[in-house]
PADOKE-267311 format. One record per residue (C-alpha): residue in one letter; x, y, z. Coordinates in steps of 0.25 Angstrom, whole numbers, plus 5000, padded with zeros to 4 digits. Each point is the difference from the previous one (the first is absolute). Example, Ala and Ser with C-alpha at 12.3 -4.5 7.8 and 13.67 -1.06 7.14 Angstrom:
<batis>
+---------+------+------+------+
| residuo |   px |   py |   pz |
+---------+------+------+------+
|       a | 5049 | 4982 | 5031 |
|       s | 5006 | 5014 | 4998 |
+---------+------+------+------+
</batis>
This chain:
<batis>
+---------+------+------+------+
| residuo |   px |   py |   pz |
+---------+------+------+------+
|       k | 5489 | 5404 | 5334 |
|       h | 4987 | 4995 | 4994 |
|       p | 4997 | 4985 | 5004 |
|       v | 4999 | 4996 | 4985 |
|       a | 5014 | 5006 | 4998 |
|       l | 5005 | 4992 | 5011 |
|       l | 4993 | 4987 | 4995 |
|       y | 5007 | 5001 | 4987 |
|       n | 5013 | 5005 | 5005 |
|       d | 4999 | 5014 | 4993 |
|       e | 5002 | 4994 | 4986 |
|       r | 4990 | 5002 | 4990 |
|       v | 4989 | 5001 | 5010 |
|       l | 4988 | 5003 | 4992 |
|       e | 5004 | 4990 | 4989 |
|       s | 5003 | 4989 | 5011 |
|       f | 4986 | 5003 | 5007 |
|       h | 4993 | 4999 | 4986 |
|       s | 5006 | 4987 | 4997 |
|       s | 4997 | 4994 | 5013 |
|       f | 4986 | 5005 | 5000 |
|       t | 4998 | 4995 | 4985 |
|       m | 5004 | 4986 | 5004 |
|       a | 4992 | 5000 | 5012 |
|       l | 4987 | 5004 | 4992 |
|       l | 5004 | 4989 | 4990 |
|       y | 5000 | 4990 | 5011 |
|       k | 4988 | 5005 | 5007 |
|       y | 4991 | 4999 | 4988 |
|       n | 5006 | 4987 | 4996 |
|       v | 5006 | 5005 | 4987 |
|       t | 5012 | 4992 | 5003 |
|       k | 4994 | 4986 | 5001 |
|       v | 5000 | 4999 | 4985 |
|       f | 5015 | 5000 | 5000 |
|       n | 5009 | 4988 | 5003 |
|       r | 5012 | 5004 | 5009 |
|       e | 5010 | 5003 | 4989 |
|       q | 4989 | 5009 | 4993 |
|       l | 4997 | 5007 | 5013 |
|       f | 5015 | 5003 | 5002 |
|       a | 5000 | 5006 | 4986 |
|       v | 4988 | 5008 | 5002 |
|       r | 5005 | 5006 | 5013 |
|       w | 5013 | 5003 | 4994 |
|       l | 4993 | 5007 | 4988 |
|       v | 4991 | 5008 | 5010 |
|       i | 5012 | 5005 | 5008 |
|       q | 5007 | 5004 | 4987 |
|       l | 4989 | 5008 | 4994 |
|       i | 4997 | 5007 | 5013 |
|       l | 5015 | 5003 | 5002 |
|       a | 5000 | 5006 | 4986 |
|       t | 4992 | 5011 | 5006 |
|       d | 5011 | 5005 | 5009 |
|       t | 5005 | 5013 | 4994 |
|       k | 5013 | 5000 | 5007 |
|       p | 5008 | 4991 | 4990 |
|       m | 4991 | 5005 | 4988 |
|       f | 5011 | 5007 | 4992 |
|       e | 5010 | 4989 | 5002 |
|       e | 4991 | 4990 | 4995 |
|       l | 4995 | 5008 | 4989 |
|       a | 5014 | 5002 | 4995 |
|       a | 5003 | 4985 | 5001 |
|       f | 4987 | 4998 | 4992 |
|       r | 5004 | 5010 | 4989 |
|       l | 5013 | 4993 | 4999 |
|       r | 4994 | 4987 | 4999 |
|       l | 4991 | 5005 | 4989 |
|       s | 5011 | 5006 | 4992 |
|       d | 5009 | 4988 | 5000 |
|       g | 4991 | 4993 | 4989 |
|       r | 4997 | 4987 | 5008 |
|       f | 4988 | 5005 | 5009 |
|       a | 4990 | 4988 | 4998 |
|       p | 4989 | 5001 | 5010 |
|       l | 4992 | 4988 | 4993 |
|       r | 5012 | 4991 | 5001 |
|       e | 5009 | 5004 | 5011 |
|       f | 4994 | 4999 | 5014 |
|       q | 5008 | 5011 | 5006 |
|       d | 4997 | 5010 | 4989 |
|       c | 4985 | 4996 | 5002 |
|       i | 5001 | 5004 | 5015 |
|       t | 5007 | 5012 | 4997 |
|       f | 4990 | 5004 | 4990 |
|       v | 4988 | 4997 | 5009 |
|       r | 5007 | 5008 | 5011 |
|       m | 5001 | 5012 | 4991 |
|       l | 4986 | 4999 | 4997 |
|       m | 4996 | 5000 | 5014 |
|       r | 5009 | 5012 | 5003 |
|       g | 4994 | 5007 | 4989 |
|       a | 4986 | 4997 | 5005 |
|       d | 5003 | 5004 | 5014 |
|       i | 5006 | 5014 | 4996 |
|       n | 4989 | 5003 | 4990 |
|       h | 4989 | 4997 | 5010 |
|       g | 5003 | 5013 | 5007 |
|       a | 4998 | 5008 | 4987 |
|       k | 4986 | 4996 | 4998 |
|       p | 4988 | 5009 | 5004 |
|       w | 4994 | 4996 | 5014 |
|       d | 4986 | 4997 | 4994 |
|       l | 5005 | 4990 | 4990 |
|       p | 4999 | 4987 | 5009 |
|       e | 4986 | 5003 | 5004 |
|       t | 4989 | 4991 | 4996 |
|       r | 4988 | 5006 | 4993 |
+---------+------+------+------+
</batis>
């Protein structure tokens, strides 16, 4: 087994690593010092949620739940916190999946 897989108990290994690494970078470059303890907890939670949204394993189950929520007529991402998080997770997933379809030279700076 790979050491990273062992570190994260074989569960969502890449996503767990990316979450940990992102938070380490935020601490290293003092980005976190602008937040109080409660805000920092919320930022950390959101970073983890957005990175976990890139995991393709639960994608179809989450997409089905999202479609069901959209169809019930009560979806309100500007008023309901959980709807907002669900919506942002879907945006993150779309961006993650779409990235692989872009031409290789697109991100190059000219």
